[in-house]
C-alpha positions in Angstrom: 0.9 106.4 0.0 0.9 109.7 -2.0 -1.3 110.5 -4.9 1.4 110.0 -7.5 2.1 106.5 -6.4 -1.6 105.8 -6.3 -2.1 107.1 -9.8 0.7 104.9 -11.1 -0.7 101.9 -9.3 -4.1 102.2 -10.9 -2.5 102.7 -14.3 -0.3 99.7 -13.8 -3.4 97.6 -12.9 -5.1 98.8 -16.2 -7.8 100.7 -14.2 -9.2 103.9 -15.5 -10.5 106.1 -12.6 -13.3 108.6 -13.4 -14.9 110.9 -10.9 -18.5 111.6 -11.4 -19.3 115.3 -11.9 -23.0 115.0 -12.8 -25.1 112.3 -14.5 -23.2 111.1 -17.6 -20.3 113.4 -17.1 -16.9 112.4 -15.5 -13.4 113.7 -15.0 -10.4 111.6 -15.6 -8.5 111.2 -12.3 -4.9 110.1 -12.0 -2.8 108.6 -14.7 -4.5 107.3 -17.8 -3.8 103.6 -18.6 -2.3 102.9 -22.0 -5.3 100.9 -23.3 -7.6 103.9 -23.4 -5.8 105.4 -26.4 -7.1 102.4 -28.5 -10.6 103.6 -27.8 -10.4 107.5 -28.0 -9.2 109.6 -31.0 -8.2 112.6 -28.9 -5.5 112.3 -26.3 -7.2 111.9 -23.0 -5.2 113.1 -20.0 -5.7 113.5 -16.2 -8.4 116.1 -15.5 -10.1 115.7 -18.9 -13.9 115.8 -18.7 -15.5 113.0 -20.6 -19.1 111.9 -21.3 -20.0 108.4 -20.5 -21.4 106.6 -22.3 -19.9 107.4 -25.6 -19.6 105.2 -28.6 -16.5 103.7 -27.1 -18.3 102.0 -24.1 -22.0 101.5 -25.1 -22.3 98.8 -22.4 -22.0 101.4 -19.6 -25.2 103.1 -20.6 -27.2 100.4 -18.7 -24.8 100.0 -15.8 -24.8 103.8 -15.1 -28.5 103.7 -14.4 -27.8 101.3 -11.5 -24.7 103.3 -10.6 -26.6 106.6 -10.2 -29.0 105.0 -7.8 -26.1 103.4 -5.9 -24.2 106.8 -5.6 -27.4 108.5 -4.4 -27.5 106.1 -1.5 -23.9 106.8 -0.6 -23.3 103.2 0.0 -20.0 102.1 1.5 -19.9 99.0 -0.5 -19.0 98.5 -4.2 -21.3 97.9 -7.2 -19.8 95.8 -10.0 -21.0 95.5 -13.6 -19.7 92.1 -14.3 -17.7 91.2 -17.4 -18.5 92.8 -20.8 -16.8 93.0 -24.2 -16.1 96.0 -26.4 -14.1 96.6 -29.6 -11.5 99.3 -30.0 -11.1 101.6 -32.9 -9.3 98.9 -34.9 -12.0 96.3 -34.2 -10.0 94.4 -31.6 -11.9 92.8 -28.8 -11.3 93.7 -25.2 -12.8 92.6 -21.9 -13.8 95.0 -19.1 -15.4 95.2 -15.7 -16.7 98.5 -14.2 -17.2 99.3 -10.5 -19.0 102.2 -8.8 -17.8 103.4 -5.4 -18.4 106.3 -3.1 -15.6 107.9 -0.9 -16.1 111.0 1.2 -19.2 112.0 -0.6 -17.4 111.8 -3.9 -18.4 109.2 -6.6 -16.1 107.3 -8.7 -16.3 104.9 -11.7 -13.5 102.4 -12.2 -13.1 100.7 -15.5 -10.7 97.8 -15.5 -9.2 96.0 -18.5 -9.4 92.3 -17.8 -7.7 90.6 -20.8 -5.4 88.4 -18.8 -7.7 88.0 -15.8 -10.7 87.4 -18.1 -8.8 84.7 -20.0 -7.7 83.0 -16.8 -11.2 83.1 -15.3 -12.8 81.8 -18.5 -10.3 79.0 -18.7 -11.1 78.1 -15.1 -14.8 78.3 -15.8 -14.5 76.2 -18.9 -12.4 73.5 -17.1 -14.9 73.5 -14.2 -17.8 73.0 -16.7 -15.9 70.2 -18.5 -15.1 68.5 -15.1 -18.8 68.9 -14.1 -19.9 67.2 -17.3 -17.4 64.4 -16.9 -18.5 64.0 -13.3 -22.2 63.9 -14.3 -21.5 61.3 -17.0 -19.5 59.2 -14.5 -22.4 59.4 -12.0 -24.9 58.3 -14.7 -22.7 55.5 -15.9 -22.3 54.4 -12.2 -26.1 54.6 -11.6 -26.8 52.5 -14.8 -24.5 49.8 -13.6 -25.9 49.8 -10.1 -29.5 49.7 -11.5 -28.6 46.8 -13.7 -26.9 44.9 -10.9 -29.7 45.7 -8.4 -32.4 44.4 -10.8 -30.6 41.3 -11.9 -29.4 40.3 -8.4 -32.7 41.1 -6.7 -34.7 39.0 -9.2 -32.2 36.1 -8.9 -32.3 36.2 -5.1 -36.1 36.2 -5.1 -36.3 33.1 -7.2 -33.5 31.3 -5.3 -35.3 32.1 -2.0 -38.4 30.4 -3.3 -36.4 27.4 -4.5 -34.9 27.1 -1.1 -38.3 27.2 0.6 -39.6 24.5 -1.7 -36.5 22.3 -0.9 -37.2 22.8 2.8 -40.8 21.7 2.3 -39.5 18.5 0.7 -38.2 17.4 4.1 -41.8 16.5 4.9 -42.0 14.1 2.0 -41.1 10.5 2.1 -37.6 10.5 0.8 -34.9 7.8 1.0 -31.9 8.4 3.2 -29.9 9.1 0.1 -32.5 11.6 -1.1 -32.5 13.3 2.3 -28.7 13.6 2.1 -28.8 15.1 -1.4 -31.7 17.4 -0.4 -29.7 18.7 2.5 -26.7 19.4 0.3 -28.9 21.2 -2.2 -30.4 23.3 0.7 -27.1 24.3 2.0 -25.8 25.3 -1.4 -28.9 27.4 -2.1 -28.6 29.1 1.3 -24.9 30.0 0.6 -25.8 31.3 -2.9 -28.7 33.3 -1.5 -26.5 34.9 1.1 -23.8 35.8 -1.5 -26.4 37.3 -3.8 -28.0 39.4 -1.1 -24.6 40.7 -0.1 -23.8 41.7 -3.7 -27.3 43.3 -3.9 -26.8 45.3 -0.7 -23.3 46.4 -1.8 -24.5 47.8 -5.1 -28.0 49.2 -4.3 -28.1 52.9 -4.9 -30.7 55.6 -5.9 -32.4 54.9 -9.2 -34.8 57.9 -9.2 -33.5 59.5 -12.4 -33.4 56.2 -14.2 -36.7 54.6 -13.2 -39.1 54.5 -16.2 -42.8 54.0 -15.8 -46.0 54.3 -17.8 -48.8 56.8 -17.6 -50.8 55.0 -20.3 -54.0 53.5 -18.9 -53.7 50.7 -21.5 -50.3 49.7 -20.3 -50.6 50.5 -16.6 -49.9 47.6 -14.2 -52.7 45.9 -12.3 -51.8 46.1 -8.6 -54.2 43.3 -7.7 -52.3 41.0 -10.1 -49.1 42.1 -8.5 -50.4 41.2 -5.1 -51.7 37.8 -6.2 -48.3 37.0 -7.9 -46.5 38.0 -4.7 -48.7 35.7 -2.6 -48.1 32.9 -5.0 -44.3 33.2 -4.9 -43.9 33.8 -1.2 -46.4 31.3 0.1 -43.7 28.6 0.6 -41.6 30.9 2.8 -44.7 31.7 4.9 -45.6 28.0 5.2 -42.1 27.2 6.3 -42.3 29.8 9.0 -45.8 28.8 10.1 -47.2 32.2 9.1 -50.3 32.7 7.0 -50.3 35.1 4.1 -53.7 36.2 2.8 -55.6 38.7 0.7 -58.3 40.8 2.5 -61.7 39.3 1.9 -63.5 42.5 0.9 -61.6 43.1 -2.3 -63.6 43.2 -5.6 -61.4 41.2 -7.9 -63.3 42.5 -11.0 -62.7 46.2 -10.2 -60.1 48.3 -12.0 -56.9 48.1 -10.1 -54.5 49.8 -12.6 -52.0 52.2 -11.2 -49.1 54.5 -12.4 -45.9 52.5 -12.3 -44.0 49.6 -13.9 -45.0 46.0 -13.3 -41.6 44.5 -12.6 -40.7 47.2 -10.0 -44.2 47.1 -8.6 -43.7 43.4 -8.0 -40.4 44.2 -6.3 -42.0 46.8 -4.0 -44.7 44.3 -3.0 -42.3 41.5 -2.3 -40.0 43.7 -0.3 -42.9 44.8 1.9 -44.4 41.3 2.3 -41.0 39.8 3.1 -40.4 42.6 5.6 -43.8 41.6 7.3 -42.7 37.9 7.3 -39.4 38.7 9.1 -41.3 40.5 11.9 -44.2 38.0 12.2 -44.3 35.4 15.0 -45.3 31.8 14.2 -49.0 31.1 13.9 -49.8 34.7 13.0 -51.3 36.2 9.8 -50.0 38.8 7.3 -52.9 40.4 5.4 -52.7 42.5 2.2 -55.5 45.0 1.7 -56.5 47.2 -1.3 -58.7 50.3 -1.1 -59.6 52.5 -4.0 -61.0 56.0 -4.6 -61.4 58.2 -7.6 -57.8 59.2 -8.0 -55.6 56.5 -6.3 -55.3 53.0 -4.8 -54.1 52.3 -1.3 -52.2 49.1 -0.5 -51.8 47.9 3.1 -49.7 45.1 4.5 -50.6 44.3 8.1 -48.6 42.0 10.4 -49.0 40.9 14.0 -45.4 41.4 15.1 -43.9 43.5 17.8 -44.2 46.7 15.8 -41.4 49.3 15.1 -39.5 50.9 18.0 -40.6 54.6 18.2 -37.0 55.8 18.0 -36.5 54.5 14.4 -40.1 54.8 13.1 -39.4 58.2 11.4 -36.3 56.8 9.6 -37.7 53.5 8.4 -37.5 54.4 4.7 -34.0 55.9 4.8 -31.0 54.1 3.4 -29.4 51.5 5.8 -32.1 51.9 8.5 -32.8 48.6 10.3 -36.0 48.0 12.2 -35.6 45.7 15.2 -34.0 42.4 16.0 -35.3 40.6 12.9 -34.4 43.4 10.5 -33.1 43.0 7.0 -29.4 42.6 6.4 -28.5 46.2 5.7 -31.8 48.0 5.5 -32.2 48.7 1.7 -35.5 47.1 1.0 -37.8 49.8 2.4 -35.5 52.5 1.0 -36.0 50.9 -2.5 -39.7 50.9 -1.9 -39.8 54.6 -1.0 -37.7 56.0 -3.9 -39.7 53.9 -6.3 -43.2 54.8 -5.1 -42.2 58.5 -4.8 -40.8 58.5 -8.3 -44.2 57.4 -9.5 -45.9 60.3 -7.7 -47.1 58.1 -4.8 -46.6 58.1 -1.0 -45.5 55.4 1.4 -45.5 55.1 5.1 -45.8 53.1 8.4 -48.5 53.0 11.1 -48.6 51.1 14.3 -51.7 48.9 14.6 -53.8 49.6 17.7 -54.3 45.9 18.2 -50.5 45.3 17.9 -48.2 44.8 14.9 -47.4 47.1 12.0 -49.1 48.4 8.9 -47.0 49.4 6.0 -48.8 51.2 3.3 -48.3 52.9 0.0 -50.6 54.9 -2.3 -50.3 55.1 -6.1 -52.2 57.3 -8.5 -54.6 55.8 -11.1 -53.1 56.4 -14.6 -56.0 58.7 -15.6 -55.0 61.0 -12.7 -51.5 61.8 -13.8 -49.3 64.1 -11.6 
């Protein structure tokens, strides 16, 4: 391609080609694009020496500082200025991008008019931003619905499970044959409803990290001992039915301060999830024990069972979504996942340890409200 065609090509592309002579001084190379006449009073032609920056392009003053360093290094790449805006002699706004390049020990400054390209790129960027905002709003709306469904269904399922266990215990009472028949019908219906509710819960359970509210106020902070005692009360029928004992460790000072950072309703749900998990993995005639330990900054909760423990190959993934832990695992493995995202949202930690004497210890640690993170 000869020089004439190259010059015409640059001009057609609205690119002004300037060869650097010395710092701040350039020579116009090739054909001058039409847009330049809107910025310069004198007629600028090929070979004209110009000083950059002039009033016409004040933005280039800063860019040329970087360009001089770039040219001194004789880099084979290209240095771009990014978009900028300048006004012509009549006050009309134009959009430009400059590039510094080096070829055969010669240094060039290319100034490109970007009106059409700029408008197209800005339109694309604007549409991308709008789509991103719409997407974020849809995600938030979806999360809100999932949180609502999760909380409602989980609470209903917990109550229904307790009702079912109470109905099961009624089998040991002196009922008439008709009463036994009606009791069995009631049990079957509650089992079906519990299964349906659990399936809905599992289908709609998602991350709630950005939506989980909690309190840092010591006056409103939940009492974790009260949460443990409430969990023992509600789940005792299930443990009795399965011939497993549920108890609180004997060394706990009930008059101590057991307040933690968190939210009472979700703290109850974390406790019930972990205790129900222990029940599912406990053999008959064994014991699940809940322990509490405190220090100056936090409170540690432990739930110990005497089951078979967790297989080593899944121990590291127990708290991930849809992880199941053994033959008596939860239906789809969301309970421990819910516990993890909730505890971590509150600045706490959660984990699992195999017990040396057999069984599992699930634990979580929460900060005291006066030790905010």
